[in-house]
GUKOLVEX-946086 format. One record per residue (C-alpha): x, y, z; residue number from 1. Coordinates in nm, 3 decimals, padded with zeros to 5 digits. Example, Ala and Ser with C-alpha at 12.3 -4.5 7.8 and 13.67 -1.06 7.14 Angstrom:
+---------+---------+---------+-----+
|       X |       Y |       Z |   k |
+---------+---------+---------+-----+
|  01.230 | -00.450 |  00.780 |   1 |
|  01.367 | -00.106 |  00.714 |   2 |
+---------+---------+---------+-----+
This chain:
+---------+---------+---------+-----+
|       X |       Y |       Z |   k |
+---------+---------+---------+-----+
|  06.082 | -01.858 |  15.710 |   1 |
|  05.876 | -01.577 |  15.556 |   2 |
|  05.916 | -01.500 |  15.186 |   3 |
|  05.935 | -01.125 |  15.074 |   4 |
|  05.752 | -01.235 |  14.735 |   5 |
|  05.697 | -01.480 |  14.486 |   6 |
|  06.018 | -01.478 |  14.320 |   7 |
|  06.211 | -01.535 |  14.649 |   8 |
|  05.963 | -01.825 |  14.767 |   9 |
|  06.031 | -02.004 |  14.429 |  10 |
|  06.394 | -01.946 |  14.436 |  11 |
|  06.432 | -02.086 |  14.773 |  12 |
|  06.246 | -02.412 |  14.659 |  13 |
|  06.452 | -02.458 |  14.419 |  14 |
|  06.766 | -02.412 |  14.588 |  15 |
|  06.604 | -02.674 |  14.852 |  16 |
|  06.544 | -02.916 |  14.579 |  17 |
|  06.844 | -02.912 |  14.452 |  18 |
|  07.067 | -02.998 |  14.759 |  19 |
|  06.829 | -03.274 |  14.868 |  20 |
|  06.852 | -03.405 |  14.558 |  21 |
|  07.203 | -03.371 |  14.523 |  22 |
|  07.228 | -03.502 |  14.896 |  23 |
|  07.013 | -03.792 |  14.772 |  24 |
|  07.240 | -03.853 |  14.440 |  25 |
|  07.521 | -03.865 |  14.671 |  26 |
|  07.408 | -04.054 |  14.924 |  27 |
|  07.298 | -04.321 |  14.632 |  28 |
|  07.674 | -04.329 |  14.498 |  29 |
|  07.816 | -04.355 |  14.850 |  30 |
|  07.569 | -04.663 |  14.897 |  31 |
|  07.666 | -04.843 |  14.548 |  32 |
|  08.019 | -04.772 |  14.634 |  33 |
|  07.990 | -04.971 |  14.955 |  34 |
|  07.907 | -05.272 |  14.745 |  35 |
|  08.170 | -05.260 |  14.479 |  36 |
|  08.346 | -05.546 |  14.496 |  37 |
|  08.749 | -05.420 |  14.657 |  38 |
|  09.050 | -05.594 |  14.630 |  39 |
|  09.181 | -05.747 |  15.025 |  40 |
|  09.438 | -06.013 |  14.884 |  41 |
|  09.658 | -06.100 |  14.599 |  42 |
|  09.871 | -06.421 |  14.489 |  43 |
|  09.605 | -06.637 |  14.756 |  44 |
|  09.473 | -06.974 |  14.571 |  45 |
|  09.091 | -07.049 |  14.677 |  46 |
|  09.062 | -07.207 |  14.954 |  47 |
|  08.810 | -07.370 |  15.166 |  48 |
|  08.551 | -07.652 |  15.131 |  49 |
|  08.323 | -07.693 |  14.862 |  50 |
|  07.941 | -07.703 |  14.978 |  51 |
|  07.754 | -08.007 |  14.875 |  52 |
|  07.426 | -07.995 |  15.080 |  53 |
|  07.118 | -07.839 |  14.930 |  54 |
|  07.090 | -07.634 |  15.287 |  55 |
|  07.428 | -07.449 |  15.480 |  56 |
|  07.374 | -07.293 |  15.750 |  57 |
|  07.631 | -06.984 |  15.821 |  58 |
|  07.743 | -06.946 |  16.196 |  59 |
|  07.520 | -06.766 |  16.431 |  60 |
|  07.381 | -06.510 |  16.235 |  61 |
|  07.018 | -06.697 |  16.139 |  62 |
|  07.114 | -06.751 |  15.779 |  63 |
|  07.081 | -07.044 |  15.572 |  64 |
|  07.250 | -07.088 |  15.207 |  65 |
|  07.065 | -07.268 |  14.902 |  66 |
|  07.318 | -07.230 |  14.610 |  67 |
|  07.438 | -06.900 |  14.402 |  68 |
|  07.357 | -06.819 |  14.068 |  69 |
|  07.481 | -06.554 |  13.784 |  70 |
|  07.264 | -06.256 |  13.665 |  71 |
|  07.378 | -06.059 |  13.481 |  72 |
|  06.997 | -05.868 |  13.394 |  73 |
|  07.024 | -05.569 |  13.546 |  74 |
|  07.415 | -05.554 |  13.686 |  75 |
|  07.653 | -05.816 |  13.705 |  76 |
|  07.555 | -06.020 |  14.084 |  77 |
|  07.572 | -06.315 |  14.243 |  78 |
|  07.229 | -06.368 |  14.364 |  79 |
|  07.187 | -06.585 |  14.633 |  80 |
|  06.889 | -06.801 |  14.686 |  81 |
|  06.866 | -06.813 |  15.094 |  82 |
|  06.632 | -06.830 |  15.420 |  83 |
|  06.714 | -06.600 |  15.651 |  84 |
|  06.533 | -06.462 |  15.995 |  85 |
|  06.374 | -06.128 |  15.847 |  86 |
|  06.433 | -05.911 |  16.192 |  87 |
|  06.794 | -06.109 |  16.275 |  88 |
|  07.011 | -06.126 |  16.026 |  89 |
|  07.364 | -05.947 |  16.043 |  90 |
|  07.500 | -05.818 |  15.767 |  91 |
|  07.685 | -06.046 |  15.532 |  92 |
|  08.003 | -06.024 |  15.254 |  93 |
|  08.077 | -06.233 |  14.945 |  94 |
|  08.486 | -06.313 |  14.937 |  95 |
|  08.544 | -06.395 |  14.534 |  96 |
|  08.838 | -06.548 |  14.434 |  97 |
|  09.004 | -06.463 |  14.086 |  98 |
|  09.218 | -06.746 |  13.909 |  99 |
|  09.428 | -06.720 |  13.807 | 100 |
|  09.523 | -06.358 |  13.907 | 101 |
|  09.490 | -06.485 |  14.277 | 102 |
|  09.339 | -06.186 |  14.361 | 103 |
|  09.066 | -06.202 |  14.671 | 104 |
|  08.758 | -05.955 |  14.643 | 105 |
|  08.552 | -05.895 |  14.923 | 106 |
|  08.201 | -05.750 |  14.795 | 107 |
|  07.894 | -05.611 |  15.087 | 108 |
|  07.620 | -05.788 |  15.027 | 109 |
|  07.269 | -05.650 |  14.980 | 110 |
|  06.938 | -05.889 |  15.129 | 111 |
|  06.666 | -05.830 |  15.012 | 112 |
|  06.369 | -06.029 |  15.228 | 113 |
|  06.079 | -06.179 |  14.990 | 114 |
|  05.741 | -06.029 |  15.095 | 115 |
|  05.561 | -06.313 |  15.153 | 116 |
|  05.680 | -06.441 |  15.450 | 117 |
|  05.331 | -06.492 |  15.588 | 118 |
|  05.355 | -06.406 |  15.961 | 119 |
|  05.684 | -06.683 |  15.975 | 120 |
|  06.007 | -06.503 |  16.166 | 121 |
|  06.214 | -06.679 |  15.843 | 122 |
|  06.164 | -06.631 |  15.533 | 123 |
|  06.282 | -06.695 |  15.154 | 124 |
|  06.572 | -06.410 |  15.081 | 125 |
|  06.746 | -06.311 |  14.777 | 126 |
|  07.166 | -06.203 |  14.894 | 127 |
|  07.315 | -06.002 |  14.627 | 128 |
|  07.668 | -05.940 |  14.559 | 129 |
|  07.848 | -05.718 |  14.300 | 130 |
|  08.081 | -05.979 |  14.124 | 131 |
|  08.439 | -05.804 |  14.020 | 132 |
|  08.445 | -05.662 |  13.680 | 133 |
|  08.750 | -05.821 |  13.510 | 134 |
|  08.667 | -06.162 |  13.681 | 135 |
|  08.414 | -06.406 |  13.612 | 136 |
|  08.473 | -06.583 |  13.954 | 137 |
|  08.270 | -06.946 |  13.978 | 138 |
|  08.293 | -06.969 |  14.360 | 139 |
|  08.208 | -06.762 |  14.627 | 140 |
|  08.209 | -06.767 |  15.018 | 141 |
|  08.010 | -06.582 |  15.241 | 142 |
|  08.131 | -06.419 |  15.547 | 143 |
|  07.996 | -06.176 |  15.835 | 144 |
|  08.296 | -05.916 |  15.783 | 145 |
|  08.487 | -05.817 |  15.494 | 146 |
|  08.802 | -05.873 |  15.672 | 147 |
|  08.977 | -06.242 |  15.843 | 148 |
|  09.033 | -06.577 |  15.697 | 149 |
|  08.799 | -06.733 |  15.507 | 150 |
|  08.974 | -07.112 |  15.506 | 151 |
|  08.748 | -07.316 |  15.684 | 152 |
|  08.433 | -07.131 |  15.559 | 153 |
|  08.250 | -07.350 |  15.258 | 154 |
|  08.238 | -07.207 |  14.895 | 155 |
|  08.008 | -07.242 |  14.694 | 156 |
|  07.984 | -07.289 |  14.285 | 157 |
|  07.786 | -07.023 |  14.132 | 158 |
|  07.562 | -07.173 |  13.894 | 159 |
|  07.389 | -07.041 |  13.518 | 160 |
|  07.799 | -06.870 |  13.467 | 161 |
|  07.791 | -07.040 |  13.123 | 162 |
|  07.497 | -06.976 |  12.860 | 163 |
|  07.286 | -07.244 |  12.766 | 164 |
|  07.059 | -07.405 |  12.484 | 165 |
|  06.762 | -07.481 |  12.594 | 166 |
|  06.718 | -07.846 |  12.692 | 167 |
|  06.331 | -07.904 |  12.733 | 168 |
|  06.047 | -07.720 |  12.656 | 169 |
|  05.879 | -07.789 |  13.014 | 170 |
|  06.022 | -07.831 |  13.353 | 171 |
|  05.779 | -07.901 |  13.664 | 172 |
|  05.859 | -07.764 |  13.994 | 173 |
|  05.761 | -07.963 |  14.284 | 174 |
|  05.832 | -07.876 |  14.621 | 175 |
|  05.787 | -07.990 |  14.879 | 176 |
|  05.710 | -08.387 |  14.943 | 177 |
|  05.748 | -08.402 |  15.284 | 178 |
|  05.493 | -08.595 |  15.571 | 179 |
|  05.610 | -08.942 |  15.488 | 180 |
|  05.469 | -08.889 |  15.117 | 181 |
|  05.242 | -09.172 |  14.993 | 182 |
|  04.988 | -09.093 |  14.761 | 183 |
|  05.165 | -09.311 |  14.503 | 184 |
|  04.877 | -09.394 |  14.262 | 185 |
|  04.796 | -09.030 |  14.213 | 186 |
|  05.181 | -08.931 |  14.170 | 187 |
|  05.244 | -09.184 |  13.878 | 188 |
|  04.898 | -09.025 |  13.693 | 189 |
|  05.025 | -08.692 |  13.753 | 190 |
|  05.370 | -08.754 |  13.645 | 191 |
|  05.250 | -08.960 |  13.321 | 192 |
|  04.953 | -08.662 |  13.266 | 193 |
|  05.248 | -08.428 |  13.277 | 194 |
|  05.421 | -08.598 |  12.959 | 195 |
|  05.119 | -08.689 |  12.782 | 196 |
|  05.084 | -08.261 |  12.819 | 197 |
|  05.466 | -08.230 |  12.687 | 198 |
|  05.729 | -08.229 |  12.994 | 199 |
|  06.042 | -08.330 |  12.976 | 200 |
|  06.168 | -08.279 |  13.335 | 201 |
|  05.996 | -08.227 |  13.681 | 202 |
|  06.208 | -08.126 |  13.984 | 203 |
|  06.111 | -08.242 |  14.331 | 204 |
|  06.277 | -08.120 |  14.640 | 205 |
|  06.227 | -08.377 |  14.873 | 206 |
|  06.248 | -08.417 |  15.224 | 207 |
|  06.068 | -08.739 |  15.301 | 208 |
|  05.844 | -08.981 |  15.115 | 209 |
|  05.713 | -09.341 |  15.216 | 210 |
|  05.978 | -09.690 |  15.117 | 211 |
|  05.699 | -09.748 |  14.846 | 212 |
|  05.728 | -09.414 |  14.684 | 213 |
|  06.120 | -09.416 |  14.680 | 214 |
|  06.095 | -09.679 |  14.432 | 215 |
|  05.872 | -09.486 |  14.225 | 216 |
|  06.101 | -09.254 |  14.218 | 217 |
|  06.367 | -09.414 |  14.159 | 218 |
|  06.219 | -09.534 |  13.849 | 219 |
|  06.153 | -09.195 |  13.743 | 220 |
|  06.500 | -09.083 |  13.795 | 221 |
|  06.686 | -09.332 |  13.611 | 222 |
|  06.439 | -09.318 |  13.318 | 223 |
|  06.541 | -08.902 |  13.316 | 224 |
|  06.276 | -08.793 |  13.383 | 225 |
|  06.263 | -08.649 |  13.734 | 226 |
|  06.526 | -08.543 |  13.948 | 227 |
|  06.566 | -08.493 |  14.313 | 228 |
|  06.670 | -08.238 |  14.549 | 229 |
|  06.741 | -08.301 |  14.899 | 230 |
|  06.551 | -08.101 |  15.093 | 231 |
|  06.661 | -08.135 |  15.447 | 232 |
|  06.468 | -07.817 |  15.617 | 233 |
|  06.365 | -07.979 |  15.942 | 234 |
|  06.737 | -08.047 |  16.073 | 235 |
|  06.773 | -07.651 |  16.082 | 236 |
|  06.487 | -07.506 |  16.143 | 237 |
|  06.129 | -07.616 |  16.350 | 238 |
|  05.875 | -07.630 |  16.031 | 239 |
|  05.522 | -07.609 |  15.984 | 240 |
|  05.262 | -07.794 |  15.764 | 241 |
|  05.079 | -07.532 |  15.724 | 242 |
|  05.125 | -07.184 |  15.509 | 243 |
|  05.032 | -06.933 |  15.766 | 244 |
|  05.186 | -06.858 |  16.140 | 245 |
|  04.999 | -07.026 |  16.408 | 246 |
|  05.209 | -06.866 |  16.680 | 247 |
|  05.307 | -07.218 |  16.749 | 248 |
|  05.691 | -07.165 |  16.779 | 249 |
|  05.745 | -07.270 |  16.410 | 250 |
|  06.035 | -07.114 |  16.250 | 251 |
|  05.921 | -07.136 |  15.846 | 252 |
|  05.620 | -07.227 |  15.663 | 253 |
|  05.512 | -07.542 |  15.448 | 254 |
|  05.862 | -07.699 |  15.493 | 255 |
|  06.031 | -07.371 |  15.287 | 256 |
|  05.839 | -07.390 |  14.954 | 257 |
|  05.932 | -07.018 |  14.889 | 258 |
|  06.282 | -07.085 |  14.897 | 259 |
|  06.251 | -07.391 |  14.712 | 260 |
|  06.063 | -07.249 |  14.408 | 261 |
|  06.232 | -06.935 |  14.350 | 262 |
|  06.523 | -07.192 |  14.403 | 263 |
|  06.391 | -07.443 |  14.148 | 264 |
|  06.348 | -07.090 |  13.869 | 265 |
|  06.695 | -06.981 |  13.932 | 266 |
|  06.814 | -07.394 |  13.859 | 267 |
|  06.642 | -07.381 |  13.566 | 268 |
|  06.652 | -07.057 |  13.420 | 269 |
|  06.912 | -07.161 |  13.122 | 270 |
|  06.760 | -07.451 |  13.068 | 271 |
|  06.425 | -07.472 |  13.025 | 272 |
|  06.176 | -07.273 |  12.776 | 273 |
|  05.941 | -07.256 |  13.063 | 274 |
|  05.888 | -07.348 |  13.437 | 275 |
|  05.604 | -07.483 |  13.596 | 276 |
|  05.504 | -07.427 |  13.942 | 277 |
|  05.272 | -07.652 |  14.064 | 278 |
|  05.157 | -07.950 |  14.356 | 279 |
|  05.160 | -08.321 |  14.294 | 280 |
|  04.823 | -08.331 |  14.292 | 281 |
|  04.767 | -08.064 |  14.037 | 282 |
|  04.757 | -08.091 |  13.700 | 283 |
|  04.700 | -07.769 |  13.401 | 284 |
|  04.408 | -07.925 |  13.191 | 285 |
|  04.380 | -07.735 |  12.843 | 286 |
|  04.090 | -07.693 |  12.703 | 287 |
|  04.124 | -07.580 |  12.374 | 288 |
|  04.437 | -07.742 |  12.309 | 289 |
|  04.570 | -08.090 |  12.293 | 290 |
|  04.920 | -07.987 |  12.473 | 291 |
|  05.120 | -07.725 |  12.659 | 292 |
|  05.312 | -07.657 |  12.378 | 293 |
|  05.024 | -07.568 |  12.133 | 294 |
|  04.802 | -07.406 |  12.448 | 295 |
|  05.167 | -07.207 |  12.528 | 296 |
|  05.218 | -07.063 |  12.151 | 297 |
|  04.842 | -06.940 |  12.112 | 298 |
|  04.867 | -06.772 |  12.474 | 299 |
|  05.251 | -06.629 |  12.424 | 300 |
|  05.055 | -06.465 |  12.058 | 301 |
|  04.800 | -06.318 |  12.161 | 302 |
|  04.994 | -06.167 |  12.498 | 303 |
|  05.295 | -06.034 |  12.375 | 304 |
|  05.532 | -05.892 |  12.654 | 305 |
|  05.392 | -06.140 |  12.910 | 306 |
|  05.584 | -06.359 |  13.120 | 307 |
|  05.394 | -06.505 |  13.362 | 308 |
|  05.030 | -06.644 |  13.306 | 309 |
|  04.793 | -06.781 |  13.610 | 310 |
|  04.625 | -07.056 |  13.589 | 311 |
|  04.251 | -07.070 |  13.819 | 312 |
|  04.295 | -07.367 |  14.022 | 313 |
|  03.950 | -07.617 |  14.088 | 314 |
|  03.873 | -07.903 |  14.361 | 315 |
|  03.781 | -08.216 |  14.200 | 316 |
|  03.656 | -08.360 |  14.582 | 317 |
|  03.835 | -08.699 |  14.629 | 318 |
|  03.537 | -08.788 |  14.855 | 319 |
|  03.302 | -08.824 |  14.529 | 320 |
|  03.366 | -09.113 |  14.241 | 321 |
|  03.176 | -09.165 |  13.907 | 322 |
|  03.217 | -09.516 |  13.938 | 323 |
|  03.415 | -09.539 |  13.552 | 324 |
|  03.760 | -09.671 |  13.519 | 325 |
|  03.730 | -09.892 |  13.877 | 326 |
|  04.051 | -10.092 |  13.777 | 327 |
|  04.075 | -10.327 |  13.983 | 328 |
|  04.505 | -10.360 |  13.941 | 329 |
|  04.557 | -10.028 |  14.071 | 330 |
|  04.349 | -10.072 |  14.414 | 331 |
|  04.577 | -10.189 |  14.637 | 332 |
|  04.771 | -09.906 |  14.505 | 333 |
|  04.822 | -09.602 |  14.808 | 334 |
|  04.625 | -09.309 |  14.635 | 335 |
|  04.316 | -09.179 |  14.467 | 336 |
|  04.277 | -09.309 |  14.135 | 337 |
|  04.154 | -08.924 |  13.996 | 338 |
|  03.979 | -09.042 |  13.637 | 339 |
|  03.710 | -09.131 |  13.935 | 340 |
|  03.674 | -08.811 |  14.028 | 341 |
|  03.555 | -08.586 |  13.734 | 342 |
|  03.280 | -08.381 |  13.944 | 343 |
|  03.451 | -08.049 |  14.062 | 344 |
|  03.365 | -07.737 |  14.311 | 345 |
|  03.168 | -07.453 |  14.214 | 346 |
|  03.304 | -07.125 |  14.250 | 347 |
|  03.208 | -07.019 |  14.589 | 348 |
|  03.065 | -06.673 |  14.646 | 349 |
|  03.298 | -06.314 |  14.691 | 350 |
|  03.614 | -06.632 |  14.715 | 351 |
|  03.891 | -06.613 |  14.454 | 352 |
|  04.017 | -06.917 |  14.363 | 353 |
|  04.418 | -06.946 |  14.414 | 354 |
|  04.614 | -06.993 |  14.095 | 355 |
|  04.949 | -07.148 |  13.986 | 356 |
|  05.190 | -07.076 |  13.716 | 357 |
|  05.347 | -07.116 |  13.428 | 358 |
|  05.627 | -06.896 |  13.418 | 359 |
|  05.976 | -06.758 |  13.153 | 360 |
|  06.228 | -06.814 |  13.436 | 361 |
|  06.451 | -06.573 |  13.280 | 362 |
|  06.204 | -06.285 |  13.343 | 363 |
|  06.093 | -06.383 |  13.730 | 364 |
|  06.355 | -06.203 |  14.008 | 365 |
|  06.107 | -06.311 |  14.288 | 366 |
|  05.786 | -06.561 |  14.355 | 367 |
|  05.541 | -06.699 |  14.599 | 368 |
|  05.329 | -06.964 |  14.516 | 369 |
|  05.030 | -06.833 |  14.406 | 370 |
|  05.195 | -06.539 |  14.198 | 371 |
|  05.520 | -06.364 |  14.128 | 372 |
|  05.657 | -06.086 |  14.357 | 373 |
|  05.876 | -05.918 |  14.094 | 374 |
|  05.895 | -06.039 |  13.739 | 375 |
|  06.032 | -05.853 |  13.422 | 376 |
|  05.701 | -05.835 |  13.205 | 377 |
|  05.329 | -05.887 |  13.244 | 378 |
|  05.074 | -06.129 |  13.440 | 379 |
|  04.854 | -06.251 |  13.264 | 380 |
|  04.555 | -06.452 |  13.400 | 381 |
|  04.440 | -06.741 |  13.188 | 382 |
|  04.071 | -06.803 |  13.106 | 383 |
|  03.929 | -07.089 |  13.213 | 384 |
|  03.758 | -07.184 |  12.867 | 385 |
|  04.173 | -07.203 |  12.757 | 386 |
|  04.257 | -07.422 |  13.069 | 387 |
|  04.186 | -07.502 |  13.421 | 388 |
|  04.404 | -07.636 |  13.699 | 389 |
|  04.273 | -08.001 |  13.778 | 390 |
|  04.319 | -08.034 |  14.209 | 391 |
|  04.153 | -08.379 |  14.316 | 392 |
|  04.175 | -08.355 |  14.695 | 393 |
|  03.984 | -08.333 |  14.996 | 394 |
|  03.685 | -08.128 |  14.974 | 395 |
|  03.652 | -07.756 |  15.035 | 396 |
|  03.304 | -07.731 |  15.033 | 397 |
|  03.199 | -08.059 |  15.206 | 398 |
|  02.830 | -08.041 |  15.241 | 399 |
|  02.751 | -07.935 |  14.945 | 400 |
|  02.493 | -08.266 |  14.745 | 401 |
|  02.638 | -08.436 |  14.455 | 402 |
|  02.356 | -08.241 |  14.251 | 403 |
|  02.532 | -07.864 |  14.321 | 404 |
|  02.883 | -08.025 |  14.208 | 405 |
|  03.025 | -07.917 |  13.815 | 406 |
|  03.032 | -08.268 |  13.623 | 407 |
|  03.395 | -08.221 |  13.394 | 408 |
|  03.518 | -08.499 |  13.170 | 409 |
|  03.798 | -08.280 |  13.070 | 410 |
|  04.035 | -08.568 |  13.217 | 411 |
|  03.884 | -08.846 |  13.035 | 412 |
|  04.068 | -08.761 |  12.699 | 413 |
|  04.361 | -08.902 |  12.771 | 414 |
|  04.256 | -09.172 |  12.990 | 415 |
|  04.382 | -09.413 |  12.720 | 416 |
|  04.736 | -09.302 |  12.708 | 417 |
|  04.722 | -09.218 |  13.097 | 418 |
|  04.611 | -09.572 |  13.143 | 419 |
|  04.866 | -09.769 |  12.931 | 420 |
|  05.112 | -09.555 |  13.098 | 421 |
|  05.014 | -09.594 |  13.437 | 422 |
|  05.011 | -09.953 |  13.432 | 423 |
|  05.366 | -09.986 |  13.260 | 424 |
|  05.510 | -09.814 |  13.563 | 425 |
|  05.313 | -10.010 |  13.820 | 426 |
|  05.445 | -10.333 |  13.653 | 427 |
|  05.825 | -10.220 |  13.662 | 428 |
|  05.783 | -10.053 |  14.019 | 429 |
|  05.544 | -10.211 |  14.248 | 430 |
|  05.307 | -10.425 |  14.079 | 431 |
+---------+---------+---------+-----+
């Protein structure tokens, strides 16, 4: 189409843009209306069996529900943390039962598969449903249809409905414990270091561990430090112990670690000021502060508006020992003695050290393992002279001679308290 003049072309362009904008707005309004809750039945009481498993499979549509959480940060929604097949997931609907009115509402779900799947067909997902305006539902059922009978469907309790005051400053999320985990001594040392640094709660997503480890977990549960979340993911999917898909027929990586981390953030959103995302063999060691509380107060003051603090991971090879703190009573306990390993590998050229995080859980929307995917607020990388992650494991640079490693005895600042506390736990559990 040719324009008769500049004014005609301009008018035509404005017209096209206006019509396109109107169509776009109309489409978005229709989309939003399609997700609005609709009353479908009245005079009903809530039916269905309450789900009591950490992972609940929905029939026939390759979807697994972990737990729903109330989320009113943008609009009044129920956010279900789940696992879905990134291609084959079908449409879902949330069924809300409002009491005492007895009205049953259905709301079309928006399914948001997290971007970090690392090639696996299944990944973490948020299943989001708008809630009825004049109802604060306590439970929700998930159905493939907006019609039909939900009496036989599992009902899930919607957590985070009530406002709470923080019960703890720091919660550590450890996911996932699998492979008949038996690094008992290192686990106890990590737990006692967390407590020295200011942690009040550790949440562990446990697939399986050794009998000896079960005794240790029982001690910490009774002490009130540990909360164990059963994580039977291999009952539902073929799991990989690797983080990246290897074309081996597995469904999900690292025993569903990313899903567990997201669940842990929402589970502790209302009860913990900070959530720490790291593994059991990792300890964030402050270099300028005596504990995490002092460190985080300083970091927040220096970085206003920051909700995610990233700490560099540094490898302390378990094969290189200092010879110090060879405590005979610990020698028969499975797992390395971290006090003996104070040599860390140097940075590799052109290789970024991975990070783990301390986050404000109320500002996180979606997380991966080494960074958040979506959050309110900024992410800041913490300088290495402020803190680093002590990670005692097998070497990544195994061919390096000892003289090329860096002696770093930061951990020894805590040796007196750590030895006393570890001895106490061992005497009450194993020795």
